[in-house]
N, C-alpha and C positions, 0 to 999 in steps of 0.2 A: 370372406370372399377372396382376400389376398392369398391366403394359404391354399385355397382351392386352385387359384390361378397358377401359383408356383408349382404345385404338385402336377397339374396338367401339363405345364411347359416341360418339366423334368421328364415326365413319362413320354411326351412326344419326342423330345430330343433323344431319349434312350431308344425309342422305336426307330427313329431316323438313323441312329448310329448302328443299330442291329441290321437294318435294311442295307445301309452302305457297306457294312462288312460282309454281308451275305452276297451282294451283287459284285463285289470286287474280291474274289477269293484267289486271284493269281498271286503266286509267291513272288516277293521282291526281296532283293538283297540290300540291306541298309548298312552302309559303311560309316561308322563313327570314328572319332579320332583314336579310340582305344579298343574298339571291337567291331566285328562284322556280324550282323544279325540277319536272319531270314524270317520274314513275317508276311502274312497275307496283306495285300495292298489296302484293303478296307481298314484293317487294324492299324496299319502304319499311318493312314490318313487321319484316323480318329485320334491317335496319340499325338501326331503333329498339331492338329487343331487344338487339342486340350492343352498341350504345352504352350502354344501361342496365346491361348485364352488366359492361362494362369500367369504368363509373363506380363500380359497387358493389365491384368488385375493388380499384380504387385506394383507395376509402374503407376497405376492410378492411385493405389493406396499411398504411395510416397507423395504424390501430388496433392491428394486430399489432406494428408498430414501437414504439409506445408501451408495449405489454405487455412486449416484450423489453427495453426500456430499464428499466422498473420491475423486471423480474426480475433484471437485472444489478445494480441498486442494492440490492435485497434480499439477493442473494448476498454482495455486499461487506459489508453490515451484519452478516450472519450470520457470516462469517469473522472479522470484528472481535470480535463477541460471543463466539465460540468461543475465540479466542485470549486474550481477557481472562479468561474463565472458567478456561481451562487455567492461565494464570499465577497466578490467585488460588488455585486448588487446589494448585499446586506450592508456593506460599508458605506455605500453612497446615500 
């Protein structure tokens, strides 16, 4: 079910991108720091959206990695505290 949903979403996004680029065929000039490009407006919008999406994913990946690191640290601290409590209860 999940695979079907993912494939459906990818196909719908692809169709939306195709529709967007077909409806915005006006040529625009994009000036980057190192080059000047001419592209249809629809393609420029899709590229900008994709780059923003990828940038957000990379930022989220860094944040998730930090959370996983903290989770590992907390699990180790919990194991230490549990073993200490177990030793103290056995000694009493």
